[in-house]
C-alpha positions, 0 to 999 in steps of 0.5 A: 483468521482467514476471510475471503476478498473476491479479486477480479482479473482485468487482464488475462496477465494479471496476477493474483495478489501472493503471500511470501510465507505463510505468516506474512502480513502482507500479499505481493502485488504484481506490476501489469506492464506492456513493457519496462518502465523506467523511474526517473531519480525524483520521478513518479510513474503509475504502474498498474496490477489488472486486478480490482478487489473487493475489500470486505465491509469493515475492512480496508486494503492498505497498500504499502512497500515492498521493504526490499524494492524501498530499501535496495532499489529506493522505489516505494507508493509515492502517496506512502500507503494507498488506501483501497475502501471496502466500496472501491472497485476500479484497477488497483494501482501503485504510484511508485516514486524513485527516491533513489539517485539512478533510474529504476525500471520495473518490469512486467510481473515485478513485485511492485507493493504490498497489500494488508488487508486489516479491521477498521473502525469508523469513528463518530467524531463529536466536539466537546470543550475539553479533552482528558488529561494524560501524562503525555498531554499535548507533547509530540514529535520527541516529547517522550525522549530520544531512547 
């Protein structure tokens, strides 16, 4: 399903998010920098995209790592998954963390993350005395086995 998502370019150098292939779920977000941004090993840097988005009501924009950048260069969003709520109209920015052992440089125009727009459900949390039973119960963190 295609849905329009308005994007405001906050800088003439900013780029619209772009899908890398016809079946890609995430659209690439591009760095907007005034020069190289060096991220030390274990360090984090705020990288601008120069765009603001109007996520439709009932949807959320999720900012994920680009697998190639994360695996090959060790760079991924510091908060693992960024959340862009439908009522946020500020600039989309990515805190990139360097998980690697060597400094990494982000250049203007680099693809730094990917944006996935998905529907969500607003839960109505209710306090109860008991929860229903399931086969798994309260088991967690490996309780279903290793293989």
